[in-house]
Structures are given as structure tokens and as C-alpha cells.
C-alpha positions in Angstrom: -69.5 -11.0 51.5 -65.8 -10.4 50.3 -65.4 -9.1 46.8 -64.3 -11.5 44.3 -60.5 -11.2 43.4 -60.4 -10.3 39.7 -58.6 -12.8 37.7 -55.0 -12.4 36.9 -54.4 -10.9 33.6 -52.7 -13.0 31.2 -49.1 -12.0 30.0 -48.6 -10.7 26.5 -46.8 -13.3 24.4 -43.6 -12.0 22.9 -42.0 -13.9 19.9 -38.5 -15.3 20.7 -37.3 -13.6 17.6 -38.2 -10.1 18.9 -36.6 -11.1 22.5 -33.4 -12.1 20.5 -33.4 -8.9 18.6 -33.9 -6.9 21.5 -31.0 -8.7 23.2 -29.0 -7.8 20.1 -29.5 -4.3 20.1 -28.8 -3.8 23.7 -25.6 -5.9 23.3 -24.8 -3.6 20.0 -25.6 -0.5 22.2 -23.1 -1.5 24.9 -20.5 -2.1 22.5 -20.9 0.6 20.6 -20.6 2.8 23.8 -17.4 1.1 24.8 -15.9 1.6 21.3 -16.8 5.3 21.5 -15.2 5.5 25.1 -11.9 4.1 23.8 -11.7 6.2 21.0 -12.1 9.2 23.2 -9.5 7.9 25.3 -7.1 7.5 22.2 -7.8 10.8 20.9 -7.0 12.5 24.5 -3.8 10.3 24.8 -2.7 11.6 21.1 -3.3 15.1 22.2 -1.5 14.6 25.2 1.6 13.1 23.6 1.8 15.7 20.7 2.9 19.0 22.3 2.0 22.2 20.4 5.6 22.6 19.3 5.6 19.0 17.9 2.5 19.7 15.7 4.2 23.1 14.6 7.2 21.2 13.8 5.6 18.4 11.6 3.3 21.3 9.7 6.7 22.7 8.9 8.4 19.6 7.8 5.3 18.8 5.6 5.6 22.4 4.0 9.6 21.9 3.7 8.6 18.3 2.1 6.3 20.4 -0.5 9.1 23.0 -1.3 11.8 20.3 -1.9 9.3 18.4 -4.0 8.6 21.3 -6.2 12.4 22.1 -6.5 13.2 18.3 -7.4 10.4 18.7 -9.9 12.4 21.6 -11.7 15.2 19.4 -12.3 13.1 16.5 -13.6 13.1 18.1 -17.0 16.5 17.0 -17.6 15.7 13.3 -16.2 15.7 10.8 -18.7 16.2 6.8 -18.9 19.8 5.8 -18.5 19.5 2.2 -18.9 18.7 0.0 -22.1 15.9 -1.6 -20.0 12.3 -0.5 -20.0 11.3 -2.1 -16.8 11.6 -0.7 -13.4 10.8 -1.9 -10.0 10.0 0.8 -7.4 10.0 0.4 -3.6 8.5 2.7 -0.9 10.9 3.0 1.8 9.7 6.5 3.6 7.0 6.7 6.0 4.3 9.7 6.2 5.2 11.7 9.3 6.8 14.4 7.5 5.3 13.9 4.0 3.0 16.7 2.3 -0.4 15.5 1.2 0.6 16.1 -2.7 3.9 13.8 -2.0 1.2 11.1 -0.7 -1.0 11.5 -3.6 1.8 10.8 -6.2 2.7 7.6 -4.3 -0.8 6.4 -3.9 -1.1 7.2 -7.6 1.8 4.8 -7.8 0.0 2.2 -5.9 2.5 2.5 -3.1 0.2 2.8 -0.2 2.6 1.3 2.6 6.1 0.9 3.5 8.0 -1.8 1.8 5.4 -2.1 -1.0 6.7 -2.4 -4.5 5.5 -2.4 -8.2 6.8 -2.9 -11.5 6.5 0.0 -13.8 7.4 0.9 -17.4 10.6 3.2 -17.4 10.1 6.5 -19.6 10.9 10.3 -19.2 7.7 11.2 -17.6 7.9 8.6 -15.0 11.3 9.2 -14.2 10.2 12.9 -13.5 7.5 11.7 -11.1 9.9 9.3 -9.2 12.1 12.2 -8.7 9.6 14.3 -7.1 9.1 11.7 -4.6 12.8 10.6 -4.4 13.5 10.6 -0.7 10.3 7.9 -0.1 11.4 5.6 -2.8 14.1 3.5 -4.2 14.0 2.1 -7.6 16.2 0.2 -10.3 16.4 -2.1 -13.3 15.4 -5.6 -12.3 16.8 -8.9 -14.0 14.6 -11.8 -15.3 15.5 -13.8 -12.2 14.5 -10.9 -9.9 11.1 -10.5 -11.8 10.4 -14.5 -11.7 11.4 -14.4 -7.9 9.0 -11.6 -7.0 6.2 -13.1 -9.3 6.7 -16.8 -7.8 7.3 -15.9 -4.1 5.5 -12.6 -3.5 2.7 -12.4 -6.3 -0.8 -11.8 -5.2 -3.9 -11.2 -7.0 -7.2 -9.8 -6.2 -10.3 -11.9 -7.4 -13.7 -10.7 -6.2 -12.2 -8.3 -3.5 -10.3 -11.3 -2.1 -6.4 -11.4 -2.1 -5.2 -14.8 -3.4 -1.6 -16.0 -3.9 -0.8 -16.4 -7.5 -0.3 -19.8 -7.6 -2.9 -21.2 -10.2 -2.6 -20.9 -13.9 -6.4 -21.2 -14.3 -6.7 -17.9 -12.6 -4.1 -16.2 -15.0 -6.0 -17.9 -18.1 -9.3 -16.7 -16.7 -8.3 -13.1 -16.2 -5.7 -12.5 -18.8 -6.4 -15.2 -21.6 -8.0 -12.9 -24.0 -4.3 -11.4 -24.2 -2.9 -14.9 -24.9 -1.5 -15.1 -21.1 -2.5 -18.1 -19.8 0.2 -19.2 -17.2 2.5 -17.8 -14.6 5.4 -18.0 -16.8 3.7 -16.1 -19.3 3.3 -13.3 -16.8 7.1 -13.2 -15.8 8.0 -12.9 -19.7 5.3 -10.1 -20.2 6.7 -8.0 -17.3 10.4 -8.9 -17.9 10.2 -7.9 -21.7 7.5 -4.9 -21.0 5.5 -6.4 -23.4 2.3 -4.9 -25.1 0.2 -6.2 -22.6 2.3 -4.8 -19.6 -0.4 -2.5 -18.0 -3.1 -5.3 -18.1 -0.5 -7.8 -16.4 0.7 -5.3 -13.7 -2.7 -4.1 -12.8 -4.0 -7.7 -12.5 -1.1 -8.2 -9.7 -1.3 -6.5 -6.3 1.5 -4.3 -5.3 4.1 -6.6 -3.7 4.4 -6.9 0.1 8.1 -7.0 0.9 10.0 -7.7 4.1 11.9 -5.4 6.0 15.6 -5.7 4.8 17.9 -6.0 7.9 21.1 -3.7 7.5 20.2 -2.9 3.7 18.4 0.3 4.6 19.8 2.7 6.9 16.8 5.2 7.1 18.8 7.8 5.0 17.0 9.9 2.7 20.1 10.7 0.9 20.3 9.5 -2.7 21.9 5.8 -3.0 24.5 7.3 -5.2 25.5 9.7 -2.1 25.7 6.8 0.3 21.9 7.0 1.4 18.8 4.6 0.6 16.7 6.7 -2.0 16.5 7.1 -5.6 18.0 5.1 -8.5 20.0 2.0 -7.6 20.2 0.9 -11.3 21.1 -2.8 -11.3 22.0 -2.8 -7.7 17.9 -3.1 -7.2 18.4 -6.9 -7.6 20.7 -7.0 -4.4 17.9 -5.2 -2.3 15.2 -7.3 -3.6 16.9 -10.3 -2.7 16.9 -9.2 1.0 13.3 -8.1 0.7 11.8 -11.3 -1.0 
């Protein structure tokens, strides 16, 4: 008599949640592998296009930038505020290819992390000395009330809960600056234009301005503005530049 066949074993039940998690993990692993592969390709490509002599030249340019910054720093002891206005607007116009890390650190301290970003600052001897150290990478001047107002209303952005929000709501102003008796956008304009007692709080509340690339207004020259270049102090001429970047 033939032996009886053993009954088939029941398959173990796997919850749908577990199956879904396994699928997600597998997809994540595939995506991660593709990302790493692309990163390796980009890295190899960068090494390929950057020849040794180019790397050496970039290193020398950065060292030269440091030497020139120190040289400008020695001249800054004679720097002074040359206008009755205490308000300056500073625009970053230079890149970072030949920039020494110490120069970048100063620009970052001024909140100028990107090209064509701008900030309002209070003019004083110490600040003028700092600006002269990074002069090839910035241009600055004394904005008028109209220039301040146009920047605030057209380009004003604030950060609330790590989100960038256009400065269009007086309620946000009152909520964040009401304790300083600043309750509307016009109050912000007046506080900045007059460099009031709460200037620091107001300018810290506003994100650095993202400006447009001004066609034909900048020529890519690191010479000072007074010598026919782009960088350095423009005095009142900053208003003409801002009108093209706003």
C-alpha cells in the first residue's frame, strides 16, 4: 500500500505592513546605490576636467587673495565714514574660485553667502575696515529712502519657523517686532532708513536680499568703482545699481 502523502504545510502569514516596509527598504537601497554611482561619476569628472596645473593655479590665487586682503587690512586703519549717512547697503558681486577661506568667512559673517545678495549695515569705522578687506568681492554705498523702500517692498523676505516668507503682512511684523514698537512694514522702512535704535533687530529679522543680475551694470572687473571697476565704495551711485537689480 502506497505511503500516504504528507499534507502541505501552511505558508507563514506575513503582514502587509511588513511587506510594504521590505519593498520600501529595497527601493531605498536601489536609489542609494544609484546616487552613490552618480556621485562617483561626478567626482571622477571633476578630477578629469581639473588638471594639476589648474589646481596649483587655484591654490596660488587663493594665497594671493589672502596676501592682498592682509595688505588692504593695513590700509583700513585710515578708513573712515565719508558720508553723513550712517546707512550702507552692501552687495556681494564676486565668486569663490580664487577666494581664500578667510575672505569667505568675512563674507559669511556679513551674511553675504551668495553672489548678488545684499544687506543693510550700519556704517562705522570698524565696518569700513572689514569691507576694505573683502573689497574685490563687494560693492557698497549709501542708499536713499526710496532705495530702502523699494528693496523692502519688492525684495523683503523674512524667515518664520525656518520658512522664507515674503514681507507683505503687517501682522507678522507686529508679532515679531511689536515689542520694539515696530508694527508695520513702513515702520521697518523708517527704522532702517534712519538707522534707529532697533536697527540691528530689524535687519536680523529680514533675510539677505536676493537681487537680480544687473545687465551691463557690472563688468566683472575687480578694480574699485572709482577707478572704473565694479567693487568698493560707490557712495550715492549705489542707488542707480540697486534700481537695476531690484
